[in-house]
ChimeraX commands (.cxc) that place a marker at each C-alpha (Angstrom):
marker #1 position -85.77,-90.27,-118.34 radius 0.5
marker #1 position -89.24,-89.65,-119.02 radius 0.5
marker #1 position -92.01,-92.42,-119.46 radius 0.5
marker #1 position -95.69,-92.84,-119.93 radius 0.5
marker #1 position -97.72,-92.74,-116.77 radius 0.5
marker #1 position -99.37,-96.22,-117.50 radius 0.5
marker #1 position -96.11,-97.78,-118.25 radius 0.5
marker #1 position -94.82,-96.77,-114.95 radius 0.5
marker #1 position -97.92,-98.18,-113.19 radius 0.5
marker #1 position -97.30,-101.43,-115.00 radius 0.5
marker #1 position -93.68,-101.55,-113.83 radius 0.5
marker #1 position -94.75,-100.76,-110.39 radius 0.5
marker #1 position -96.96,-103.84,-110.34 radius 0.5
marker #1 position -100.15,-102.14,-109.94 radius 0.5
marker #1 position -101.97,-103.50,-113.12 radius 0.5
marker #1 position -101.44,-104.42,-116.78 radius 0.5
marker #1 position -100.74,-101.32,-119.08 radius 0.5
marker #1 position -104.39,-101.53,-120.21 radius 0.5
marker #1 position -105.76,-101.69,-116.80 radius 0.5
marker #1 position -103.41,-99.05,-115.68 radius 0.5
marker #1 position -104.99,-96.84,-118.48 radius 0.5
marker #1 position -108.33,-97.50,-116.95 radius 0.5
marker #1 position -107.03,-96.37,-113.42 radius 0.5
marker #1 position -105.95,-93.18,-114.91 radius 0.5
marker #1 position -109.06,-92.44,-116.54 radius 0.5
marker #1 position -111.00,-93.22,-113.40 radius 0.5
marker #1 position -108.93,-90.61,-111.59 radius 0.5
marker #1 position -107.33,-93.09,-108.83 radius 0.5
marker #1 position -103.72,-91.89,-109.78 radius 0.5
marker #1 position -102.12,-88.91,-108.40 radius 0.5
marker #1 position -98.76,-87.39,-109.44 radius 0.5
marker #1 position -97.27,-85.04,-107.14 radius 0.5
marker #1 position -100.41,-84.69,-105.29 radius 0.5
marker #1 position -102.72,-83.88,-108.50 radius 0.5
marker #1 position -105.04,-86.42,-109.96 radius 0.5
marker #1 position -103.99,-87.21,-113.54 radius 0.5
marker #1 position -106.54,-88.55,-116.01 radius 0.5
marker #1 position -104.74,-87.90,-119.11 radius 0.5
marker #1 position -103.28,-91.22,-120.82 radius 0.5
marker #1 position -100.55,-89.31,-122.55 radius 0.5
marker #1 position -98.80,-87.91,-119.47 radius 0.5
marker #1 position -95.25,-88.37,-119.02 radius 0.5
marker #1 position -93.43,-88.68,-115.82 radius 0.5
marker #1 position -89.96,-88.46,-114.40 radius 0.5
marker #1 position -89.81,-91.93,-112.44 radius 0.5
marker #1 position -87.08,-90.47,-110.26 radius 0.5
marker #1 position -88.21,-87.12,-109.42 radius 0.5
marker #1 position -92.10,-87.34,-109.76 radius 0.5
marker #1 position -94.19,-88.69,-106.98 radius 0.5
marker #1 position -96.89,-91.25,-107.97 radius 0.5
marker #1 position -99.52,-92.26,-105.68 radius 0.5
marker #1 position -102.45,-95.10,-105.97 radius 0.5
marker #1 position -104.66,-95.57,-103.39 radius 0.5
marker #1 position -102.83,-93.15,-101.09 radius 0.5
marker #1 position -99.64,-95.39,-101.37 radius 0.5
marker #1 position -96.51,-93.86,-103.13 radius 0.5
marker #1 position -95.37,-96.40,-106.01 radius 0.5
marker #1 position -91.98,-97.36,-106.98 radius 0.5
marker #1 position -91.02,-99.84,-109.83 radius 0.5
marker #1 position -90.54,-103.40,-108.70 radius 0.5
marker #1 position -86.84,-104.23,-108.84 radius 0.5
marker #1 position -87.24,-107.70,-108.70 radius 0.5
marker #1 position -89.34,-109.37,-111.35 radius 0.5
marker #1 position -91.04,-112.30,-110.22 radius 0.5
marker #1 position -93.12,-114.93,-112.56 radius 0.5
marker #1 position -95.21,-117.71,-111.19 radius 0.5
marker #1 position -97.48,-120.49,-112.51 radius 0.5
marker #1 position -100.61,-121.46,-110.81 radius 0.5
marker #1 position -103.36,-124.15,-111.13 radius 0.5
marker #1 position -106.09,-121.87,-110.54 radius 0.5
marker #1 position -109.28,-123.66,-108.74 radius 0.5
marker #1 position -112.87,-122.87,-109.68 radius 0.5
marker #1 position -114.66,-120.16,-107.61 radius 0.5
marker #1 position -111.65,-117.64,-107.91 radius 0.5
marker #1 position -111.84,-114.68,-110.20 radius 0.5
marker #1 position -108.44,-113.64,-112.12 radius 0.5
marker #1 position -108.08,-110.32,-110.85 radius 0.5
marker #1 position -105.99,-108.37,-108.04 radius 0.5
marker #1 position -109.25,-107.29,-106.17 radius 0.5
marker #1 position -113.06,-107.58,-106.53 radius 0.5
marker #1 position -115.52,-104.92,-105.65 radius 0.5
marker #1 position -117.96,-107.71,-104.74 radius 0.5
marker #1 position -115.70,-109.48,-102.31 radius 0.5
marker #1 position -115.10,-112.70,-104.17 radius 0.5
marker #1 position -111.99,-114.61,-103.75 radius 0.5
marker #1 position -109.29,-113.60,-106.34 radius 0.5
marker #1 position -106.24,-115.67,-107.42 radius 0.5
marker #1 position -103.81,-113.32,-105.88 radius 0.5
marker #1 position -105.27,-114.17,-102.40 radius 0.5
marker #1 position -104.04,-117.77,-103.30 radius 0.5
marker #1 position -100.36,-116.38,-103.44 radius 0.5
marker #1 position -100.81,-114.30,-100.36 radius 0.5
marker #1 position -97.33,-114.85,-99.09 radius 0.5
marker #1 position -95.81,-113.49,-102.25 radius 0.5
marker #1 position -94.18,-109.92,-101.26 radius 0.5
marker #1 position -94.53,-108.28,-104.67 radius 0.5
marker #1 position -97.57,-106.74,-106.10 radius 0.5
marker #1 position -98.54,-109.24,-108.79 radius 0.5
marker #1 position -101.33,-109.48,-111.34 radius 0.5
marker #1 position -102.46,-112.37,-113.75 radius 0.5
marker #1 position -101.55,-112.76,-117.23 radius 0.5
marker #1 position -104.90,-112.78,-118.98 radius 0.5
marker #1 position -107.68,-114.19,-117.26 radius 0.5
marker #1 position -109.74,-117.55,-116.72 radius 0.5
marker #1 position -113.18,-117.42,-115.94 radius 0.5
marker #1 position -114.86,-117.65,-112.43 radius 0.5
marker #1 position -115.69,-121.29,-113.20 radius 0.5
marker #1 position -112.82,-122.11,-115.35 radius 0.5
marker #1 position -109.62,-123.83,-113.80 radius 0.5
marker #1 position -106.27,-124.47,-114.77 radius 0.5
marker #1 position -102.93,-122.81,-115.89 radius 0.5
marker #1 position -102.41,-119.29,-115.45 radius 0.5
marker #1 position -99.27,-117.08,-115.04 radius 0.5
marker #1 position -98.63,-114.32,-112.73 radius 0.5
marker #1 position -96.23,-111.45,-112.49 radius 0.5
marker #1 position -95.17,-108.06,-111.66 radius 0.5
marker #1 position -93.50,-107.35,-115.18 radius 0.5
marker #1 position -95.88,-105.34,-117.09 radius 0.5
marker #1 position -93.73,-105.31,-120.56 radius 0.5
marker #1 position -93.44,-109.22,-120.10 radius 0.5
marker #1 position -97.19,-109.48,-119.65 radius 0.5
marker #1 position -98.09,-107.29,-122.52 radius 0.5
marker #1 position -95.96,-109.16,-124.96 radius 0.5
marker #1 position -97.53,-112.37,-124.01 radius 0.5
marker #1 position -100.92,-111.03,-124.56 radius 0.5
marker #1 position -100.32,-109.15,-127.88 radius 0.5
marker #1 position -102.11,-110.82,-130.62 radius 0.5
marker #1 position -99.30,-110.78,-133.28 radius 0.5
marker #1 position -97.27,-113.60,-131.06 radius 0.5
marker #1 position -100.42,-115.98,-131.28 radius 0.5
marker #1 position -99.67,-117.71,-128.23 radius 0.5
marker #1 position -101.44,-120.77,-127.92 radius 0.5
marker #1 position -103.83,-121.76,-125.24 radius 0.5
marker #1 position -105.18,-125.43,-124.86 radius 0.5
marker #1 position -108.18,-126.44,-123.06 radius 0.5
marker #1 position -110.12,-129.45,-122.06 radius 0.5
marker #1 position -114.14,-128.94,-122.28 radius 0.5
marker #1 position -116.71,-131.32,-120.89 radius 0.5
marker #1 position -119.91,-130.70,-122.68 radius 0.5
marker #1 position -123.26,-131.73,-122.57 radius 0.5
marker #1 position -124.29,-133.70,-125.59 radius 0.5
marker #1 position -122.33,-136.39,-127.93 radius 0.5
marker #1 position -120.27,-134.06,-130.19 radius 0.5
marker #1 position -120.39,-135.17,-133.96 radius 0.5
marker #1 position -117.59,-134.93,-136.60 radius 0.5
marker #1 position -119.31,-132.20,-138.60 radius 0.5
marker #1 position -119.12,-129.98,-135.39 radius 0.5
marker #1 position -115.40,-130.84,-134.55 radius 0.5
marker #1 position -114.61,-129.62,-138.07 radius 0.5
marker #1 position -116.56,-126.34,-137.59 radius 0.5
marker #1 position -114.61,-125.93,-134.34 radius 0.5
marker #1 position -111.60,-126.54,-136.04 radius 0.5
marker #1 position -112.12,-124.16,-139.17 radius 0.5
marker #1 position -113.76,-121.15,-137.20 radius 0.5
marker #1 position -117.03,-120.62,-135.48 radius 0.5
marker #1 position -119.10,-117.44,-136.40 radius 0.5
marker #1 position -119.69,-115.47,-133.02 radius 0.5
marker #1 position -121.24,-112.16,-132.64 radius 0.5
marker #1 position -117.80,-110.40,-132.34 radius 0.5
marker #1 position -116.69,-112.13,-135.56 radius 0.5
marker #1 position -115.42,-115.64,-136.91 radius 0.5
marker #1 position -112.82,-117.29,-134.84 radius 0.5
marker #1 position -109.45,-118.32,-136.16 radius 0.5
marker #1 position -108.77,-121.97,-137.00 radius 0.5
marker #1 position -108.20,-123.91,-133.91 radius 0.5
marker #1 position -106.67,-127.47,-133.28 radius 0.5
marker #1 position -109.53,-129.89,-132.04 radius 0.5
marker #1 position -109.33,-133.16,-130.67 radius 0.5
marker #1 position -111.99,-135.59,-129.23 radius 0.5
marker #1 position -110.79,-136.87,-125.95 radius 0.5
marker #1 position -113.74,-139.37,-124.97 radius 0.5
marker #1 position -117.41,-140.01,-125.21 radius 0.5
marker #1 position -119.54,-141.02,-122.21 radius 0.5
marker #1 position -122.75,-142.48,-123.78 radius 0.5
marker #1 position -124.24,-143.16,-120.25 radius 0.5
marker #1 position -124.09,-139.33,-119.14 radius 0.5
marker #1 position -124.42,-138.35,-122.76 radius 0.5
marker #1 position -121.18,-135.96,-122.41 radius 0.5
marker #1 position -118.00,-135.53,-124.56 radius 0.5
marker #1 position -114.42,-134.50,-123.63 radius 0.5
marker #1 position -113.01,-132.11,-126.16 radius 0.5
marker #1 position -109.22,-130.88,-126.27 radius 0.5
marker #1 position -108.96,-127.38,-128.14 radius 0.5
marker #1 position -106.06,-125.23,-128.84 radius 0.5
marker #1 position -106.71,-121.49,-129.78 radius 0.5
marker #1 position -104.32,-118.42,-129.84 radius 0.5
marker #1 position -107.00,-115.49,-129.60 radius 0.5
marker #1 position -107.76,-114.18,-126.29 radius 0.5
marker #1 position -111.56,-113.05,-126.59 radius 0.5
marker #1 position -113.65,-113.29,-123.51 radius 0.5
marker #1 position -115.16,-116.64,-122.68 radius 0.5
marker #1 position -114.14,-117.70,-126.22 radius 0.5
marker #1 position -114.17,-121.53,-125.90 radius 0.5
marker #1 position -117.56,-121.45,-124.09 radius 0.5
marker #1 position -118.89,-119.50,-126.73 radius 0.5
marker #1 position -117.77,-121.41,-129.70 radius 0.5
marker #1 position -119.40,-124.53,-128.21 radius 0.5
marker #1 position -122.56,-122.61,-127.42 radius 0.5
marker #1 position -122.73,-121.42,-131.01 radius 0.5
marker #1 position -122.95,-125.08,-131.71 radius 0.5
marker #1 position -125.65,-125.89,-129.52 radius 0.5
marker #1 position -123.55,-127.32,-126.79 radius 0.5
marker #1 position -123.20,-126.49,-122.86 radius 0.5
marker #1 position -119.68,-126.51,-121.34 radius 0.5
marker #1 position -120.06,-128.25,-117.94 radius 0.5
marker #1 position -116.53,-127.91,-117.01 radius 0.5
marker #1 position -113.57,-126.30,-118.51 radius 0.5
marker #1 position -109.83,-126.37,-117.56 radius 0.5
marker #1 position -106.88,-124.69,-119.16 radius 0.5
marker #1 position -104.00,-127.42,-119.44 radius 0.5
marker #1 position -101.39,-125.44,-121.53 radius 0.5
marker #1 position -100.34,-121.90,-122.33 radius 0.5
marker #1 position -97.43,-120.66,-124.43 radius 0.5
marker #1 position -95.84,-124.57,-124.51 radius 0.5
marker #1 position -96.06,-124.58,-120.49 radius 0.5
marker #1 position -97.96,-127.19,-118.87 radius 0.5
marker #1 position -99.50,-127.83,-115.33 radius 0.5
marker #1 position -97.09,-131.21,-115.10 radius 0.5
marker #1 position -97.78,-132.26,-111.39 radius 0.5
marker #1 position -99.19,-128.80,-110.12 radius 0.5
marker #1 position -102.17,-129.92,-108.17 radius 0.5
marker #1 position -105.43,-127.68,-107.88 radius 0.5
marker #1 position -104.59,-124.59,-106.05 radius 0.5
marker #1 position -100.71,-124.88,-106.00 radius 0.5
marker #1 position -98.18,-122.67,-107.73 radius 0.5
marker #1 position -94.52,-122.20,-108.14 radius 0.5
marker #1 position -91.98,-119.86,-109.69 radius 0.5
marker #1 position -91.21,-120.32,-113.37 radius 0.5
marker #1 position -87.84,-121.81,-113.89 radius 0.5
marker #1 position -85.09,-120.10,-116.09 radius 0.5
marker #1 position -85.65,-122.54,-118.91 radius 0.5
marker #1 position -89.40,-121.81,-118.90 radius 0.5
marker #1 position -88.77,-118.14,-118.76 radius 0.5
marker #1 position -86.34,-118.35,-121.78 radius 0.5
marker #1 position -88.82,-120.58,-123.81 radius 0.5
marker #1 position -91.36,-117.74,-123.34 radius 0.5
marker #1 position -89.06,-114.93,-124.28 radius 0.5
marker #1 position -88.03,-116.82,-127.43 radius 0.5
marker #1 position -91.59,-116.90,-128.35 radius 0.5
marker #1 position -91.90,-113.18,-127.98 radius 0.5
marker #1 position -88.77,-112.71,-130.13 radius 0.5
marker #1 position -86.59,-111.75,-127.16 radius 0.5
marker #1 position -83.03,-112.87,-127.00 radius 0.5
marker link #1:1,2 radius 0.2
marker link #1:2,3 radius 0.2
marker link #1:3,4 radius 0.2
marker link #1:4,5 radius 0.2
marker link #1:5,6 radius 0.2
marker link #1:6,7 radius 0.2
marker link #1:7,8 radius 0.2
marker link #1:8,9 radius 0.2
marker link #1:9,10 radius 0.2
marker link #1:10,11 radius 0.2
marker link #1:11,12 radius 0.2
marker link #1:12,13 radius 0.2
marker link #1:13,14 radius 0.2
marker link #1:14,15 radius 0.2
marker link #1:15,16 radius 0.2
marker link #1:16,17 radius 0.2
marker link #1:17,18 radius 0.2
marker link #1:18,19 radius 0.2
marker link #1:19,20 radius 0.2
marker link #1:20,21 radius 0.2
marker link #1:21,22 radius 0.2
marker link #1:22,23 radius 0.2
marker link #1:23,24 radius 0.2
marker link #1:24,25 radius 0.2
marker link #1:25,26 radius 0.2
marker link #1:26,27 radius 0.2
marker link #1:27,28 radius 0.2
marker link #1:28,29 radius 0.2
marker link #1:29,30 radius 0.2
marker link #1:30,31 radius 0.2
marker link #1:31,32 radius 0.2
marker link #1:32,33 radius 0.2
marker link #1:33,34 radius 0.2
marker link #1:34,35 radius 0.2
marker link #1:35,36 radius 0.2
marker link #1:36,37 radius 0.2
marker link #1:37,38 radius 0.2
marker link #1:38,39 radius 0.2
marker link #1:39,40 radius 0.2
marker link #1:40,41 radius 0.2
marker link #1:41,42 radius 0.2
marker link #1:42,43 radius 0.2
marker link #1:43,44 radius 0.2
marker link #1:44,45 radius 0.2
marker link #1:45,46 radius 0.2
marker link #1:46,47 radius 0.2
marker link #1:47,48 radius 0.2
marker link #1:48,49 radius 0.2
marker link #1:49,50 radius 0.2
marker link #1:50,51 radius 0.2
marker link #1:51,52 radius 0.2
marker link #1:52,53 radius 0.2
marker link #1:53,54 radius 0.2
marker link #1:54,55 radius 0.2
marker link #1:55,56 radius 0.2
marker link #1:56,57 radius 0.2
marker link #1:57,58 radius 0.2
marker link #1:58,59 radius 0.2
marker link #1:59,60 radius 0.2
marker link #1:60,61 radius 0.2
marker link #1:61,62 radius 0.2
marker link #1:62,63 radius 0.2
marker link #1:63,64 radius 0.2
marker link #1:64,65 radius 0.2
marker link #1:65,66 radius 0.2
marker link #1:66,67 radius 0.2
marker link #1:67,68 radius 0.2
marker link #1:68,69 radius 0.2
marker link #1:69,70 radius 0.2
marker link #1:70,71 radius 0.2
marker link #1:71,72 radius 0.2
marker link #1:72,73 radius 0.2
marker link #1:73,74 radius 0.2
marker link #1:74,75 radius 0.2
marker link #1:75,76 radius 0.2
marker link #1:76,77 radius 0.2
marker link #1:77,78 radius 0.2
marker link #1:78,79 radius 0.2
marker link #1:79,80 radius 0.2
marker link #1:80,81 radius 0.2
marker link #1:81,82 radius 0.2
marker link #1:82,83 radius 0.2
marker link #1:83,84 radius 0.2
marker link #1:84,85 radius 0.2
marker link #1:85,86 radius 0.2
marker link #1:86,87 radius 0.2
marker link #1:87,88 radius 0.2
marker link #1:88,89 radius 0.2
marker link #1:89,90 radius 0.2
marker link #1:90,91 radius 0.2
marker link #1:91,92 radius 0.2
marker link #1:92,93 radius 0.2
marker link #1:93,94 radius 0.2
marker link #1:94,95 radius 0.2
marker link #1:95,96 radius 0.2
marker link #1:96,97 radius 0.2
marker link #1:97,98 radius 0.2
marker link #1:98,99 radius 0.2
marker link #1:99,100 radius 0.2
marker link #1:100,101 radius 0.2
marker link #1:101,102 radius 0.2
marker link #1:102,103 radius 0.2
marker link #1:103,104 radius 0.2
marker link #1:104,105 radius 0.2
marker link #1:105,106 radius 0.2
marker link #1:106,107 radius 0.2
marker link #1:107,108 radius 0.2
marker link #1:108,109 radius 0.2
marker link #1:109,110 radius 0.2
marker link #1:110,111 radius 0.2
marker link #1:111,112 radius 0.2
marker link #1:112,113 radius 0.2
marker link #1:113,114 radius 0.2
marker link #1:114,115 radius 0.2
marker link #1:115,116 radius 0.2
marker link #1:116,117 radius 0.2
marker link #1:117,118 radius 0.2
marker link #1:118,119 radius 0.2
marker link #1:119,120 radius 0.2
marker link #1:120,121 radius 0.2
marker link #1:121,122 radius 0.2
marker link #1:122,123 radius 0.2
marker link #1:123,124 radius 0.2
marker link #1:124,125 radius 0.2
marker link #1:125,126 radius 0.2
marker link #1:126,127 radius 0.2
marker link #1:127,128 radius 0.2
marker link #1:128,129 radius 0.2
marker link #1:129,130 radius 0.2
marker link #1:130,131 radius 0.2
marker link #1:131,132 radius 0.2
marker link #1:132,133 radius 0.2
marker link #1:133,134 radius 0.2
marker link #1:134,135 radius 0.2
marker link #1:135,136 radius 0.2
marker link #1:136,137 radius 0.2
marker link #1:137,138 radius 0.2
marker link #1:138,139 radius 0.2
marker link #1:139,140 radius 0.2
marker link #1:140,141 radius 0.2
marker link #1:141,142 radius 0.2
marker link #1:142,143 radius 0.2
marker link #1:143,144 radius 0.2
marker link #1:144,145 radius 0.2
marker link #1:145,146 radius 0.2
marker link #1:146,147 radius 0.2
marker link #1:147,148 radius 0.2
marker link #1:148,149 radius 0.2
marker link #1:149,150 radius 0.2
marker link #1:150,151 radius 0.2
marker link #1:151,152 radius 0.2
marker link #1:152,153 radius 0.2
marker link #1:153,154 radius 0.2
marker link #1:154,155 radius 0.2
marker link #1:155,156 radius 0.2
marker link #1:156,157 radius 0.2
marker link #1:157,158 radius 0.2
marker link #1:158,159 radius 0.2
marker link #1:159,160 radius 0.2
marker link #1:160,161 radius 0.2
marker link #1:161,162 radius 0.2
marker link #1:162,163 radius 0.2
marker link #1:163,164 radius 0.2
marker link #1:164,165 radius 0.2
marker link #1:165,166 radius 0.2
marker link #1:166,167 radius 0.2
marker link #1:167,168 radius 0.2
marker link #1:168,169 radius 0.2
marker link #1:169,170 radius 0.2
marker link #1:170,171 radius 0.2
marker link #1:171,172 radius 0.2
marker link #1:172,173 radius 0.2
marker link #1:173,174 radius 0.2
marker link #1:174,175 radius 0.2
marker link #1:175,176 radius 0.2
marker link #1:176,177 radius 0.2
marker link #1:177,178 radius 0.2
marker link #1:178,179 radius 0.2
marker link #1:179,180 radius 0.2
marker link #1:180,181 radius 0.2
marker link #1:181,182 radius 0.2
marker link #1:182,183 radius 0.2
marker link #1:183,184 radius 0.2
marker link #1:184,185 radius 0.2
marker link #1:185,186 radius 0.2
marker link #1:186,187 radius 0.2
marker link #1:187,188 radius 0.2
marker link #1:188,189 radius 0.2
marker link #1:189,190 radius 0.2
marker link #1:190,191 radius 0.2
marker link #1:191,192 radius 0.2
marker link #1:192,193 radius 0.2
marker link #1:193,194 radius 0.2
marker link #1:194,195 radius 0.2
marker link #1:195,196 radius 0.2
marker link #1:196,197 radius 0.2
marker link #1:197,198 radius 0.2
marker link #1:198,199 radius 0.2
marker link #1:199,200 radius 0.2
marker link #1:200,201 radius 0.2
marker link #1:201,202 radius 0.2
marker link #1:202,203 radius 0.2
marker link #1:203,204 radius 0.2
marker link #1:204,205 radius 0.2
marker link #1:205,206 radius 0.2
marker link #1:206,207 radius 0.2
marker link #1:207,208 radius 0.2
marker link #1:208,209 radius 0.2
marker link #1:209,210 radius 0.2
marker link #1:210,211 radius 0.2
marker link #1:211,212 radius 0.2
marker link #1:212,213 radius 0.2
marker link #1:213,214 radius 0.2
marker link #1:214,215 radius 0.2
marker link #1:215,216 radius 0.2
marker link #1:216,217 radius 0.2
marker link #1:217,218 radius 0.2
marker link #1:218,219 radius 0.2
marker link #1:219,220 radius 0.2
marker link #1:220,221 radius 0.2
marker link #1:221,222 radius 0.2
marker link #1:222,223 radius 0.2
marker link #1:223,224 radius 0.2
marker link #1:224,225 radius 0.2
marker link #1:225,226 radius 0.2
marker link #1:226,227 radius 0.2
marker link #1:227,228 radius 0.2
marker link #1:228,229 radius 0.2
marker link #1:229,230 radius 0.2
marker link #1:230,231 radius 0.2
marker link #1:231,232 radius 0.2
marker link #1:232,233 radius 0.2
marker link #1:233,234 radius 0.2
marker link #1:234,235 radius 0.2
marker link #1:235,236 radius 0.2
marker link #1:236,237 radius 0.2
marker link #1:237,238 radius 0.2
marker link #1:238,239 radius 0.2
marker link #1:239,240 radius 0.2
marker link #1:240,241 radius 0.2
marker link #1:241,242 radius 0.2
marker link #1:242,243 radius 0.2
view
């Protein structure tokens, strides 16, 4: 019956397992009244009492999964120490404690998933599944064919060369001297798409994620959200090798 504390926190909808580890290390979690800072700690979820921010936690029995068309001006987090708006604020009528699967920058909009299923989230973010993410970037400048090939082959960044990507030139506006480029990647580096263009000398003026793991926004308007359908969940689980 024992399980690792960080897994329990993820199941309880507090955070992803990785972020749950940070909460433990920061001394924000108590077990039976005692602050626990050891990541290897195991608990009995039935007998032991686990508290976070003074509230006793219980694993969420009902798993929920949402798709959101994130607007700009929101951070992809449960809360923000600086008081900025978070995407969880948009889903304020959802009773369960949910958290985002991955992140979109403050000024990036588009498709993001939210759930209280920590195991599901961890699998979707695991590098071995190479989950594809498609973005449309409006960049400053008329991009040339050589740079499109460089994006597709991989760009050298400070944390290493990026993996090959699918790249498509959507349009060029000669009057405003801007280009719209569609790019599909499967890595999850911080601000990766913006950094890829910057490495080639282009500034991203606007960025939107239009697809994730085969899911699209379809008719979902900016700031709108809905539960995932059973068909969509089945599709995602197949990508992760689940039956």
